[in-house]
C-alpha positions, 0 to 999 in steps of 0.5 A, a space after each residue: 743395666 745389662 747382665 754383665 754390669 749387674 754381675 759385676 755389681 752383685 759380685 762386688 756386694 757378695 762379700 760381707 765387708 764390702 756389703 757392710 761398707 755399701 750399706 754404711 754409705 747408703 745409710 749416710 746418704 748423698 753426703 757420704 763418709 770419709 774413708 776413716 769414718 767408714 773404716 771405724 764403722 765397719 771395723 776394718 783396717 784402712 788398707 783392707 777398706 781401700 781394697 773393698 772401696 776399689 772393688 765397689 768403685 770399679 763396679 760403679 756402686 760408689 763415687 769418691 771426691 776429695 774434701 780437703 785432706 780426706 776422700 769422701 765416698 758415697 753410694 751411687 743411688 742411681 746405680 743401686 736403683 738400676 740394679 734393683 730394677 734389673 733384678 725385678 725386670 722380668 718378675 713373675 712374667 710381668 704380674 704387677 700385683 706381685 712385683 709392684 709391691 716389692 719394687 715399691 718397698 725397695 724404693 721406699 727403703 732407699 728413699 728412707 735411707 737418703 731422707 734419714 741422713 
């Protein structure tokens, strides 16, 4: 991941409702959630949710697919992992004893989110 892509992703997450949407999708795992379910869980109106989802889509953090009459959104775990790796890339001048545990904890948390769904 390059710096501009990371900035776009971080900017997309730098708003409380969008962060709540993304976290709900991470908790849901690869199956994702229908837009109406997301709106109820994060307590936003459908039109507001649409705006937030578009920002997250543009940043590459979520994907969408049609399922019957619904649009189902899911977190892009590959992009989330790439962003986390980018953030820790130069951690502590490469001191693995410092950054290794942080990266491992983040990876375990992401895996638990997927496994719990």
